[in-house]
Each structure stands twice: as structure tokens, then as C-alpha cells.
N, C-alpha and C positions, 0 to 999 in steps of 0.2 A: 540391689539390682546391678547386673554387671554393666560395663561401659557400652557393649554393643545393643543391649536392650534400651539404654538411655538413648543412643544415637537413633534407633529406629522410632522410637516415640517421638523424638524431636522431628524426624521426617514426616512423621503422620500429621503434625501441626499444618503443614502445607496443603491437607486436604480440606476444601472449603466446608463440606458437609460432615456432620457428626450424627450418626444414627440416634434416635431417642432411645432411652432406657439403656445406654450403654456405660460401662466403667471408664470409657477412653478419658473423658476430661479428669478424672481423679488419677488415673495412672500417669497422665502428662504432667500433672501438677506435681505428683510425687517425684517424678523424673526430673523435672526442672529444678526443684528445691534441692536434689541431692547434687546435681551438675551445676558448676560454675558457668553462667551464661558468657556469651561472647561479651566482649567488652564494647562499650558505646564508642560509635566512631563515626565518620563520614560515610554516606551511603555506599560511594564508590569504593570504599575499603572493607565493606562487609564480607566480600568472599574470603578474604585473609582472616579477618576477626572469627568467622564460623569455622575455619580450619583450625585455627589456634584452639578454641574451644573443644573441637571434636578430638585433637590430638590430647588435650589435656583430660578428657573424659576417659581416653584409653590409659593414660599414664597412671590415672587415678587408682586403677585396679592392679598394677603391676606389683608383681611379688619381688621379694628379694632376689631370687634366682632370675627373673626376667630382667633385672636392671644390668646383670653382667653377661647376658646373652648376646652374642655377636648379631647384629641386625644387618648391616650394609657397610662396604667400604672397610670392613675390618674393625668396625666401631660397635661398641657395646651400646645398648639402650641409652645409658647414662651420656656416653660420649657423643651418640646422635643427637640428644636434646642440647648438649653444649654446643654443637654445629649450627643448630637452628637459632640458639641464642647468639652466637658469634655473628651470623649473617644478619640478624635482626638488629642488633647493637651497632654493626657499620653503617646500616641504612638509617637508623635513628640519629646516629652522629652527623650524617649528611644534611639531615634536614632540622637539626637542633633539637632533637627530643631527648629525653634523659637516657643515659647508657649505664647500665649495672655491669658489675664484675671488675676486674682489674683495669687499669688505664690502658687505652688502646695506643699501641705501639707500630701498628701496620694497618694499611687499608687493603690488604690482601686478605681474601675471606678464608683461605686454606691456612695461612700464617696466623690469622686471628683466632680460627679453629683449634690450631695446635696449642696456642696459649691459653685459650679458655678450657680445653679438655685438660691440660695439665693442671690447671687451677680447680677445676670440679673434681679431679680424682682424690683430692684430699678432703672432699666434702661428701655428705651423704647424698643418695639419689634424691631424696625428697627436697633437699636444699637446691639441688640443680633444677629439679622441674618446678620448683616455687619461683626461683631467679628468672628462668626462661620465661614463665607465663607472666612475671611482673615486668619483663622487658618487652614482650610482645603488647601486654595491655598499655604500658606507658607510651609506646608507639602508636597504637590505635587512638588513644586519647589525643595526642598529639596531632594526629591527621585530621581530627574533627574540624580544625581552624584552618586547613591548607587546601589550595585548588590542586586538583589531580595533575594539573599542567605545570606544577611546579617542577623546576629542574632538580634531579637528585642524582647522585652517584654511588655506584655500587661496583667493586671491582674494575674500576677504571672506566666503567660503561655510565656515561650521562646521558639521561633520557627523562621522560616523564615519569614524576613521582607515581602516577596511578598505574603505569605499566611495570615499575619495580614493585608495586605492592601486590598486583596480580601474581608477578612472578614468585613472590614469597608466599603467597597463597598456595601456589601450584607445587612448590617444593614442600611446603608443610603437608600438604595433601598426600603427595607422593610418599613422604617418609612416615606418615601416619599408616598408610597402606603397608610399607615395609615392615613397619612393627607389628602390625595386625597379622601380616602375612606369616612372619616368624612365629607368632602366638597361635597361629590356625584360627583366626577370627576373620569372619566375613564383614567387611567394613563397607557400611551402606554409603551410597554416593551423597555429594551435596545437594541441596535443593537446585533446581533448576536456574532459578535467578543467580545463583552463584557460579553455576557451570557456564552459562552463557558468556560472560565477560572474560572467563578464563579461556574459554576456547576462541574468542575473538583474538586475545593476545596470541595463541598458539597459532592462528591462522597468519596473523600479521607478521609472525617471525619467520614464515617460510622462506621469503627471499634471502633474509639474512642466514638462514642454516644452508641455503644453498651456497651461498658465497663462501661462508666459513668452512664449508666441507670441500671447498676447491672445486665445485661443480659450476661451468659457466654456461651449462645448457638451459639455464632460465632466462637468460636475457633475451627480451623480445617477445616471450611467451606469456600467455595469461592462463590461470588455472581456475576452474569451477570447482569450489569445493563445497560439499554437501555432507554435513554431519548430522546424523539421526540421532532420536532419542530425546529425552527432556533436557533442555538448554541448548539443543543443537541449532541449526540454521543453515544458511546458503552464503557464501563470501565469493566474489570474483577477485582474483589476486594478481598483480603483476609480478612475475618470479624474478624480474631483473630489479636489483636495488636501486639502479639508476633510472628505472623506468618511471615516467611522470605519471601515467594513468593506465589502467588495465584496458585491453583490447578485446576483441572477440575471443573467447576460450578456445584454446586448442587443445586442452587436456583437461580431463575431469577425474576427480576422486570422489568417491563416497564412502564413508565409514561411520562407525559408531562415535559419537562425541567424546565419551569418556576414554575409550580406547585410544582415540586421537590425541587427547591430553597426555596419556600416560606413554604415548609414542614419543612425543616431544620432550617428555621428562625423562626418557631413556630407560622405560620399563617396558617396552615392547620391541619385539625383533622385527626390524623393517622388511627383512626378506620373507617372514612369514605373516606379515601384519594383514587381517583379513580387511580388503577393501575391494569397491568395484572401480575399475580403472576404464577410462574411455579416452578416445583421441589419440595423441601421441604416447603410446605405452612405454616406450623407453624414458621418455620424460617424466611420466608419472612414477616409475619406478626409481628415478633420480630423486624426485621430491621425497618419497618415503625413505629412501636410504639416507637422505641428508637430514632428515627431520630432527634426530636427536643430537645434532650437532652442538648445540647450545647447553645440553644436560651435562651435569657433573655431580661432585658429592654435595 
């Protein structure tokens, strides 16, 4: 069974009713037996653990040629997995979880990525995959005993551990999609209960993306954001970082929840992003233009 079949079968587990006289239970049991399940962790970290398991399912079927194929940022699949391990390891170090690989000599994620990629080039792709998964699983197990409000630092940004973990889940999701797109595989979406907290993080980041992109048009304004589809919802967001509370919305954006997450992740073009805009249209376009400001390798 290929990884996409496994992922689709796992998604079917979210459906409450199973018709009588169906082979679905046996198929699901077989899929789960062959796929490594998500690591046990705290409930708030399950979106991350789920994306790690999905990436691992994709990597399980990678052929030799797949590992040397360039995926994104000029990185091969093996180098991309090393990048994920590098950032997971830096976050693990910040909260006292085990860190695999060579000793950490830098807290900059790109510098650590270069170090780990150089280290992994002398090893087999399967060793790289194994250690990346072991690093992610070790972090997941460590999170089981931590409060999501615990302070953690990654790339000089100190904030709630829960938000850092949602960020790691989003990046893992995006890079899994990068690899799937290169392999011409359609990747199923996460379950709704994993999409919702990820979308909430993306919504809460909008004031910061406005600030970091150099747009000062958000101060004093409020956005009504509606994200449609499984895991979506509605948010009222003060667009100025220093604003204490959102006021009456004077701009609105309605978009698909998965597309919105990928916009924040730098995988959608703001100028052509499909969304319904209302109120101050210039401000709405500024919000969309600024949205990918925090995305990166």
C-alpha cells in the first residue's frame, strides 16, 4: 500500500459511521499496522505529531532517486528532512528535550540546517529519515509533561511553547506537501481538529506579519476573518500589534482554511489568492500581501 492510500485511510477514521458489511475496518487495520503511528504526546501537540507521522508515511515509500531530487530551496529530499530535524532539535534544546545529531554550535536555524545537512550527506537517506523521526518523537514525548504556556525560544523568538509547536506542525505540513507535489502525489489534508489550532495560529500572526512587512496600515483597524472548510471558523483580529483589543471590524476576508494556512506558509501568491474581501479593500489587500512575511525555509 502506498503512503497516499495510508493517509487517506487514516483520514477515514474521522468518519463516525462505518457502513455494515464493509471491508473498511480491515483495510484501516492493515494501513495502521504498516504505518508508524503518531508519537504519544500532549493533546495540544497532536497537530504536530500528526504531521510528523504523515511526512514519515510519505518518506517510507521514497525510492533512491526520490532522495536526490530537489524539492525546495535548492534542497534535495534528504536535505529537506535534515532541515526539519535541525529546527526540531533547536526547539527540543530550548525545552530540555533530547537532541540528536552533532552537538549544537548555533541557535540560528539556517546555520544549524547547514551543519546538519553536511552531517547527513555522509549518511544514507534511511539514516536521515530514522534520526529525524526519532528527534521529532523524542520532542513529542517530552511535551507530554509540559504546559503549552511554557516559554520557548526558536530563532531568537521567545513565545509560548504551544505556538512554537503549532509552527513546527505547519512547517512540517508544508514541506510534506512540497515533497508530495514534486512526486505528483495528492496529499490529503489533516483532520479538522488539527487544522483548527493551526489556522488559529495563522490568524493570530497577522498583526505581526503586517508589522514585519513594513505595513503600518493595520494599526487601529480590526479584521473579521472567516475561514471556510473543515477546521475553519471566524476570528476578530486587531491588526495593530500594540492594539489592546479588537474593535468593530472595518475590513473582512473570507477564504478557504487550508489555502489560508498555506498563504501564511509562503505557498500561495498573495496577488492571486482567492478570497472574498469586504470593507476597506486596500487594507484587505495589504493583509494578504503581508501574510507570508514570517514564512521561510
